[in-house]
C-alpha positions in Angstrom: -98.5 -4.0 225.3 -95.8 -3.7 222.7 -96.7 -3.7 219.0 -95.0 -3.1 215.7 -96.8 -3.3 212.3 -95.8 -3.8 208.7 -92.2 -4.9 209.2 -90.5 -5.6 205.8 -86.9 -6.1 204.9 -85.1 -7.0 201.7 -81.5 -7.7 200.7 -81.1 -6.8 197.1 -84.0 -8.5 195.3 -84.6 -11.0 198.1 -87.5 -10.3 200.4 -86.6 -11.6 203.9 -89.5 -10.2 205.9 -92.9 -9.5 204.3 -95.2 -7.1 206.0 -94.9 -8.7 209.5 -96.9 -7.4 212.5 -96.1 -8.6 216.0 -97.7 -7.9 219.4 -96.7 -9.0 222.9 -98.6 -8.3 226.1 -97.2 -7.5 229.6 -96.0 -10.8 231.2 -96.1 -12.6 227.9 -93.4 -14.5 226.0 -93.6 -14.8 222.2 -91.3 -17.4 220.4 -90.1 -17.0 216.8 -89.2 -20.5 215.5 -87.2 -21.0 212.3 -84.2 -22.6 210.7 -80.9 -20.8 210.2 -81.3 -18.2 207.5 -85.0 -17.9 207.9 -84.8 -14.2 209.0 -85.2 -14.6 212.8 -82.2 -12.4 213.6 -83.2 -9.9 211.0 -86.7 -9.6 212.5 -85.3 -8.9 216.0 -82.8 -6.4 214.6 -85.6 -4.6 212.8 -87.8 -4.5 215.9 -84.9 -3.0 217.9 -84.2 -0.4 215.2 -87.9 0.5 214.6 -88.8 1.0 218.2 -88.8 4.8 218.9 -85.8 5.8 221.0 -87.8 8.3 222.9 -90.6 5.8 223.8 -91.4 5.4 227.5 -91.4 1.7 226.9 -87.7 0.6 227.3 -86.5 -2.2 225.0 -83.5 -4.4 225.5 -81.9 -6.4 222.7 -79.4 -9.3 223.3 -78.0 -10.5 219.9 -76.8 -14.0 219.3 -73.2 -13.0 218.8 -71.2 -12.3 222.0 -71.0 -8.5 222.3 -68.5 -8.5 225.2 -64.9 -7.3 225.2 -62.8 -10.3 226.2 -60.0 -8.2 227.7 -62.4 -6.5 230.2 -63.9 -7.9 233.3 -67.7 -8.5 233.4 -68.3 -5.5 235.7 -66.4 -3.3 233.2 -68.4 -4.6 230.3 -71.7 -3.9 232.1 -70.5 -0.4 233.1 -70.3 0.5 229.4 -74.1 0.2 229.2 -75.2 1.9 232.4 -74.6 5.0 234.5 -74.3 2.8 237.6 -71.0 2.5 239.5 -69.4 -0.8 240.4 -71.1 -1.0 243.8 -74.6 -0.3 242.4 -74.0 -2.9 239.7 -73.0 -5.5 242.3 -76.1 -4.7 244.4 -78.5 -4.9 241.4 -77.1 -8.3 240.4 -77.5 -9.6 243.9 -81.2 -9.0 244.0 -84.1 -10.6 242.1 -84.7 -11.0 239.2 -81.1 -10.3 238.1 -79.8 -12.6 240.8 -81.2 -15.5 238.8 -78.3 -15.0 236.3 -75.8 -16.1 239.0 -72.9 -13.9 238.0 -72.5 -11.8 241.2 -69.4 -13.9 242.2 -67.7 -13.6 238.8 -67.7 -9.8 238.2 -63.9 -9.6 238.4 -63.2 -12.8 236.5 -61.7 -12.0 233.0 -64.3 -12.5 230.3 -61.7 -14.4 228.2 -61.5 -17.0 231.0 -65.3 -17.6 231.1 -67.3 -20.4 229.5 -69.8 -19.6 226.7 -72.7 -20.0 229.1 -71.3 -17.5 231.6 -70.5 -15.0 228.8 -74.2 -15.3 227.7 -75.3 -14.5 231.3 -73.0 -11.4 231.3 -74.4 -10.3 227.9 -77.9 -10.6 229.3 -76.9 -8.6 232.4 -75.4 -5.8 230.3 -78.9 -5.2 228.8 -81.0 -6.1 231.8 -79.2 -3.8 234.2 -81.2 -0.9 232.7 -84.5 -2.5 233.5 -86.1 -2.8 230.1 -89.8 -3.7 229.9 -89.4 -5.7 226.6 -86.6 -8.2 225.9 -85.5 -9.3 222.5 -83.4 -12.5 222.7 -81.7 -13.9 219.7 -80.9 -17.7 220.2 -80.4 -17.3 224.0 -79.8 -21.1 224.4 -77.3 -21.5 221.6 -74.2 -23.6 222.7 -75.3 -23.7 226.3 -75.2 -26.7 228.7 -78.4 -27.8 230.5 -77.5 -25.9 233.7 -76.9 -22.6 231.9 -80.1 -23.0 229.9 -82.1 -23.6 233.1 -80.6 -20.6 234.8 -81.5 -18.4 231.9 -85.0 -19.8 231.8 -85.3 -19.1 235.5 -84.4 -15.5 234.9 -86.8 -15.2 232.0 -89.6 -16.6 234.2 -88.8 -14.1 237.0 -88.7 -11.3 234.4 -92.2 -12.1 233.1 -93.5 -12.1 236.7 -92.5 -8.5 237.0 -94.7 -7.6 234.0 -92.0 -7.7 231.4 -92.4 -9.1 227.9 -90.1 -11.3 225.9 -89.7 -12.0 222.2 -87.4 -15.0 221.6 -85.9 -16.1 218.3 -84.8 -19.7 218.5 -84.8 -23.2 216.9 -84.8 -24.9 220.3 -87.8 -26.9 221.5 -87.6 -25.2 224.9 -89.6 -22.2 223.5 -92.7 -24.4 223.2 -92.8 -25.0 226.9 -91.8 -21.5 227.9 -93.6 -19.2 225.5 -97.3 -18.2 225.5 -97.3 -18.2 221.7 -94.9 -19.6 219.1 -94.7 -18.5 215.5 -92.9 -20.2 212.6 -91.0 -17.7 210.4 -91.1 -19.1 206.9 -90.8 -17.4 203.5 -90.9 -14.0 205.3 -94.2 -14.6 207.1 -95.2 -15.6 210.6 -97.3 -18.7 210.9 -99.0 -19.7 214.2 -97.6 -23.1 215.3 -100.9 -23.9 217.0 -102.5 -24.1 213.5 -99.7 -26.4 212.3 -99.9 -28.6 215.4 -103.7 -28.9 214.9 -102.9 -30.4 211.5 -100.6 -33.0 213.2 -97.4 -31.3 212.0 -94.5 -32.1 214.4 -91.8 -29.7 215.6 -89.2 -31.1 213.2 -91.7 -31.1 210.3 -92.4 -27.4 211.1 -88.8 -26.7 210.5 -88.7 -28.7 207.3 -92.0 -27.4 206.0 
């Protein structure tokens, strides 16, 4: 189980996060739904920073913005985040669950020549190569085509089957079908979407609320 309590964050006089607590169990995915500017990215960033660096529970954080160096090849980008050599990286990416990302055949393709979807997969691989138990994913489906989305969903499903846990920040409807629980982040607080759905509030109305 991964749990953090009493997360608060302000920018100047504006409170972005208000005393949030979050818990995710092994093999479970938690979704954080919200419009742009609601604080989803801030919440994930705070979770990553507050998690003790000496904890036995390893955490991996994949931000929304592409962290890759375009002038490098994927394998060289990945090597910046691991002690593995090129051969070990290639082997790890050819085996489940990392093989679900489908990048083994593109390790020497220049990043600048890759599509947005392929860059997203390489970004994921850079974090996942170190076998974290908890994944923080910020808008993992942003600007991806249907095939790329499905490949990433396939990987995430395989990751959960290994006992890993995922916290996803998104405004995409896919998280309702994938996640065990989905919360709406609004006015700095997390609201269980099951409670809203029970009131007959639709997905779009949740975002507008």
